N, C-alpha and C positions, 0 to 999 in steps of 0.2 A: 916691434906690431911701433902701436902707437897709443902713446899717451890722453889721456885727459886734466891741460895744465891747472884744471879750478880742483883736482882734487888727488893727480897722482892716480888715477883706476888706467889701465895698459887695457887696451880692448877696439872697437870700431870704434868711429868717432861720426857725430852728426852736426854738420854745424863748424866743424871742431873740437867739440866736448862730447863724453859719452852721456847717450841715454838718461840716465840719470839727474844727472848734473843739466839736461838739455830740460828736459821735462822743468825739473827745478823752478828754471831761472827761461820759460817756456810758453805763453799763453797759446794750449796747443786746440781752446776753442772758451765759444767765449754766446749765451745767449742773448739775441737783436728784437727777438721780437715781442707779439702785441699777444698777448692773453683775452681772444674775444670767444662767449664759449655761450654758443643758443641751447638758454635753460629750457626748451623743450623734449630739442632729438638732442642734446648733447653732445655734438662736431665742436666741431671747432673751424676759425674761421681762415686765409692762412695763405698768400699769398692771390687774391682772388678767388677762392675756395672754400669751401667747407666740407670739410675734410675729419678724421679722424683726430686725437690725442698726442696721437705718435706722431705721424702727420707733421701734424701742425707744429709741435717739439724741436720735431730734425729739419722742417723749413728757418725754424728761429735759432737759430743752428750755423755760425760763422768760425770756422774751420779752419788750421792749413793739414793739407794732404787734402786724402783721399778717404771725407765716413764711412766708415765701414762696419760700424754699429750702435748700435742706440741703447738703450735698455732708461726707460722714468718709470720713478717711485711716486705717487702721493698723496704725499704726507697728508693732508686737510690747508694747511696755510706754507707751505711750501712742499717744490717737486726735487727733486734731486735726480739729475741725469749723470748713471755712467755709463761711455761712450771711451767706440778705438779708431782714433786713425792712424791710415797709409801714409806716412813721410820718407819720401825717400829711399825706399824700400820696407821701411822699418812701420813694425807695431809699436802703437807710443794707447796709455790708456791712460785714464782722465778723470773728472770730473765735476760735474756742475752741481749745483743749489740756487734755484729762483723760487724768487721769494713773492708777493706779491697773491692779489687775488685776481682774475681771471673778472675783467669786462664784460658787464651778461645784455646778449642783444640778440631774438629772435631776427631765426635765419627765414629766404621766404622764402622757404620751402610752407619753416610751420607757416608764417606766417599768416599767406595764403590761405591753410586749412585751418585756421582757428576766424580770417575773415569769409568760407565759405568760397570759397575762391577755384575759380575749376572753368581749365578751357574744352572739353569730351568728357558729356554726356553717357557712358556707356551701358545694355541695360540687356539685360542674358534673364530671356524666354525658353519656354519651357522646358527641356529635361535640362538646369539648368545648374542646378545640384553639384556635381561633378568640377565642369568649368569653370567652377565661380570657384573649387581650391584650388586652380592655374596663376587664378584671379587677385588673390590678396596681396601678392607683391608692388603691387599699382600704390601709386601718394597718392591717396584721397584726402580731398575735403571732408566729401562724407558717399554711408551705405547705405541706402533706403531700404527696408526689401518688402515685400507687396503680395499682394494674391496671388498676382500671373507671375512674379519673378524679383528679381533682383534689380538697380539700377546701382550706375558705381560714378558720382562724380569726383573726377580724370584732376589732378590739375592743371599735369604738365598731358599734352597733342602728344610729345616725340613716345611718352610715356602708354597713353592711352591703345595711338598705334599698333604699337612694339604689341601690343596684346592682346588687340585684334589682331592684327597679321596668325601670331601660335593661336589661338585659335579656333580661324577662320581653315589653317594649315592645318590641327590636327585632330575639328571638330564641323565641320565642312558644313555648321551653321548657314542660316537663309538669311539673309544679309539686308537692311535697309538701311538710307545717311538722311542726315537733314540736317543745316543749315540754321542761324538765329543771328541777330546783332545783338549781339552785349551791351551795346557801348562804343562811347568815346577811348580812346586814352595819347594824347600824345600826339592827338587830330591824328587817328588814324583808328576804324573803326575796326570791332572786335568784336570779333565773331567766336559762334559756342557750331563742338557738329554735333548731335546727335546720331547715337552708332545704337545698331538694335542686331543683336543677335541669339537668332531663335531656334537655337537646338532640336535635336528630334529624340 
């Protein structure tokens, strides 16, 4: 039976010492990330993308072995992170304390939303009420309800295109499209598309 040279305890060893001594003498994990939060949508920036708070914290943790569990608690002026790592087939538990306030910076979507930016306007006409219930998930900078229907100013063309494809497949509306130039950005023409869907 192996024994720990530090405390004399018998049992399996991790890098030459028992589990308790290993966790006391080794930094299992530390937080090296930056806390940047969008004050509008409350998402956090990490590794080039806006993510949930838990994802951003997990991205910023540098650890030994394999990180298998993370639980984050927000205490207002600091955070505690309880975690587990799998190191050489040993499950080790630890806790981190992260202090410091987050830097606030509006994300791209929220900045565009505030500025009224949009890449495609989707006009719902005819019996638009039921299709509109399916349209509320897209990111819009503005929604205008008019006598003849609803205009959705969709921030991202990809989202607008996905929504139009879904509504066409489900409701088979009449579709009309048009494009217009909205200016220049970085030497490139910016085109906006208007898509009208008329439902029976």
